[in-house]
C-alpha positions in Angstrom: 95.0 92.5 115.1 94.6 96.0 116.4 96.9 97.3 113.8 94.2 96.4 111.0 91.3 97.8 112.6 91.3 101.1 110.4 91.1 99.2 107.3 87.6 98.3 108.0 86.7 102.0 107.8 88.8 102.5 104.5 86.1 101.5 102.1 82.3 101.1 101.7 79.7 99.2 99.4 78.0 101.4 96.9 75.0 100.0 95.2 74.2 101.3 91.7 72.1 100.7 88.8 74.1 99.0 86.0 71.9 99.8 83.0 69.0 102.1 82.0 66.3 99.4 82.4 66.8 99.1 86.0 67.5 95.3 85.9 71.0 95.0 86.7 72.2 96.0 90.0 76.0 96.3 90.8 77.9 96.7 93.9 81.4 98.3 94.1 83.7 99.5 96.9 84.2 103.1 97.2 86.7 105.1 99.5 85.1 106.6 102.6 86.3 110.0 103.8 88.3 108.4 106.5 90.0 106.2 103.7 90.7 109.5 101.7 91.9 111.3 104.8 95.4 112.4 105.7 95.5 110.4 108.9 94.8 107.1 106.9 96.9 107.9 103.7 100.0 109.1 105.3 100.2 107.9 109.2 98.6 104.6 108.7 99.5 103.2 105.2 103.0 104.9 105.3 104.4 105.3 108.8 102.6 102.7 110.8 103.0 100.1 108.1 106.9 100.8 107.9 107.1 100.9 111.7 105.1 97.6 112.2 106.5 95.7 109.1 110.2 96.8 109.3 110.8 99.0 112.5 109.7 96.5 115.5 111.2 93.3 113.9 114.4 94.7 113.4 114.5 96.1 116.8 113.5 92.8 118.2 116.3 91.2 116.2 118.8 93.6 117.5 117.8 93.3 121.1 117.9 89.5 121.1 121.1 89.2 119.1 122.7 91.7 121.9 121.3 89.6 124.6 123.0 86.4 123.0 126.1 88.2 122.4 126.4 89.3 126.3 125.3 86.0 127.5 128.0 84.1 125.4 130.7 86.7 126.4 129.4 86.3 130.2 129.7 82.5 129.8 133.4 82.7 128.2 134.6 85.1 131.1 133.1 82.8 133.8 134.7 79.7 132.0 138.2 81.6 132.0 137.9 82.8 135.6 137.1 79.5 137.1 140.1 77.7 135.4 138.2 74.7 134.9 140.1 72.5 132.1 138.0 69.6 130.2 
């Protein structure tokens, strides 16, 4: 949720008159200075997106898989060292 806060500052609504007789008003979204800036374009859209979408989930999977592997290894070691037969 905190990750998405900068997207609220990316664009703003611009009111403009669509024809010459001033009867039609149109609204459109335009980029703000923040949305066109280096921080938002490079740091947030490219790097932060990659880290939050790919980096963190992959590292979580690696950590949990390693924990499962070590727990299974420990269980097998304890089973062999107790000489319990079933």
